[in-house]
N, C-alpha and C positions, 0 to 999 in steps of 0.2 A: 504494500500500500504506500501511496505517496503522501499520506497525511503526516504532518510533522508532530512528533512526540518528544518527550524528554529522553535523554540518554539513560539507558537502564543497564543494570549489571546482573548477570545470571550466576547462580551457584554452580558448582562443578557438575551437579547432576541435572541441571537445567529444569528443575522443578520449582525452584524459588528464585524470585527476581526482586530487585529493589531499584527504586529511582527516587528522585526528590522533586517535589512540587515547590515552585517558587512563586510567591505572590504577596499580597498585602499582609497576610498573616504569617509571613516568614517562609523559611525553608522547612518543609514537612516531609519526613521519610515515609514513602509508600512501599507496600509489599504486595507482590502477586505470588500466589501459591497454587500449584497444580497438585491435586490429590486423586489417585486412581479410585474410581467408584464402581467400575465394572470391567471384567476381563473380556467378555465376548458378547457384543462388540466392545472394543476397547474404548472406555469413556473416562475422562478426567474431569473433575470439577475445578472450576476456576474461582478462586476467592481473592479479593483484593481489598485493601484499605490502608489506613494509617498504621504505623508501628507505634505501639505503646513504648515510649523511651525507656522506662524503668525495667520492663519485663521482656521486650522484644515481641510481644504478642500482637497479632494482627487484629485490628479493630475495624470491623466492617460496617459499623453503624454510625461512625463519627462523620460529622459534616464539617469539612475543613474550611469551606467558603474562601478559597484562595484565588477565585476568579480565573481558574484554568481548567475547568471541567473537561472541555473538549480535548485539550492537550493530554490530560490524564487518561481519558478513555482511549485516545489514539495510542498512547504508550502501552496501555494494557493490550490493545489489539496487536501491536507489534510483537509483544511477548508470545501471543498465540502462534504466530508464524514461526518464531524462533523455537518455541517448545515443540511444535509439530514437526519441524525439521529434524529434531533429535529423537522423537518417539514414534515415527512412522505414521504420521497423520491421523492421530486418534480423534475421536469426537470430543469436543470441549463443551461441557455443560455449564451454562451460565444462568444464574437466577439472582435477583437482587435480594439483599437482606431485608428489604421492605417492598411493599407493592409499588411505592413511589419510585424506588430505585429500579425495579424491573421495568417500569414504564419509561424511565429515563434511558435505560439500555435500548429499549425498543425504538424510542425516538432517535437515538444516536445511530442505530443500525439503519433505520429508514433514511436518515439524512445522507448517508454515504453508501447506500445499498448497491448502487451500480458499480462502484469501485470495489466493494467487498466481493461481489459476485464474480469479479474477474479472477479471483484466486481462492474463493471459499464457497462452500454450500452452507446455507443457513436454514435451520428449521425452527419452528415455534411450536410450543405445546399449549393446547387449549381443548376444552371439552373432552379431556381424557385421551387425547391422541396427538401424535406428532404430524406436522404438515410443513410443506415448504413455506418459508417466510413470505408473508404478504404485507405490504404497507397498509396502514389504517386498520389493522386487525390487532386486537389486544391478546397478548400471550402471557402465560404464567411463567415460562422459562424458555431458554433457547439452547440449541446445539449448533456449534460451528465446526466445520471440518475443512481442512485445507484440501484443495483439489489436487 
């Protein structure tokens, strides 16, 4: 993808990533973590959020308000490509920690859907079933897979 994000750093196993958000509330360390949730088909859950400085724990319900939401989401999207390159193009499960965040992810996917489709397949979950992503349809979760 050609969308600009922050520089990120991957752990040696390419399952954990970190980057820094820079904005009016300062420099905030962000974490992206991939955790396997299914073997066949191979599915990893994507979690991301702020790092709790004292413990290193990922906080996925914090609202940083650093005026860089699109850059943050672009950075997370870039890690999907990097992670997929190292793990054989697994399915990446994405759901927000709140309904509002899931809706934000949906709006972000819709905004750059044509660019995403050039390299990824996106599915949305609703009414108990997975379907190919459609704009203007509300989904409960998403699965992204590199082509």
